[in-house]
C-alpha positions as CSV (number, residue, x, y, z in Angstrom):
1,X,17.8,-13.2,25.2
2,X,17.2,-11.0,22.2
3,X,20.3,-8.9,23.0
4,X,22.5,-12.0,23.1
5,X,21.0,-13.1,19.7
6,X,21.7,-9.6,18.2
7,X,18.0,-9.0,17.5
8,X,15.5,-6.4,18.5
9,X,13.2,-6.9,21.5
10,X,9.7,-5.4,22.2
11,X,8.2,-4.9,25.6
12,X,4.4,-4.4,25.6
13,X,3.1,-2.8,28.8
14,X,-0.1,-4.8,29.2
15,X,-0.4,-5.0,32.9
16,X,2.3,-7.3,34.1
17,X,5.3,-4.9,33.7
18,X,5.2,-1.2,34.4
19,X,7.6,1.6,33.3
20,X,8.8,1.7,36.9
21,X,9.8,-2.0,36.6
22,X,11.6,-1.3,33.4
23,X,13.6,1.5,35.0
24,X,14.8,-0.8,37.7
25,X,15.6,-3.7,35.3
26,X,19.0,-4.4,33.9
27,X,17.3,-5.8,30.7
28,X,16.3,-3.0,28.3
29,X,14.2,-3.7,25.3
30,X,14.7,-2.0,21.9
31,X,11.1,-0.8,21.8
32,X,8.6,-0.2,24.6
33,X,4.9,0.0,23.6
34,X,1.8,0.7,25.6
35,X,-0.5,-1.7,23.8
36,X,-0.4,-4.7,21.4
37,X,-2.2,-2.5,19.0
38,X,1.0,-0.3,18.8
39,X,3.2,-3.2,17.5
40,X,2.8,-2.3,13.7
41,X,3.7,1.4,14.3
42,X,6.6,0.3,16.6
43,X,8.0,-2.0,13.9
44,X,7.7,0.7,11.2
45,X,9.4,3.2,13.5
46,X,12.3,0.8,14.1
47,X,12.7,0.1,10.4
48,X,12.8,3.8,9.6
49,X,15.4,4.7,12.3
50,X,17.3,1.3,12.6
51,X,20.7,2.7,12.0
52,X,20.2,5.9,14.1
53,X,19.6,3.8,17.2
54,X,21.7,0.7,16.4
55,X,24.3,1.3,19.1
56,X,22.1,2.7,21.9
57,X,22.4,-0.3,24.2
């Protein structure tokens, strides 16, 4: 959904989804985090490197 809207997406691995599930999925988030506590640092990373990774999908 985020990809269709042209916005970033975040997957937080909190128990429901694993990295193995992600590897098998056709849907790829912009950022993958291990914990909700990592969201602020993930957002800052994305802001800093936005243009470097803009076309990685």
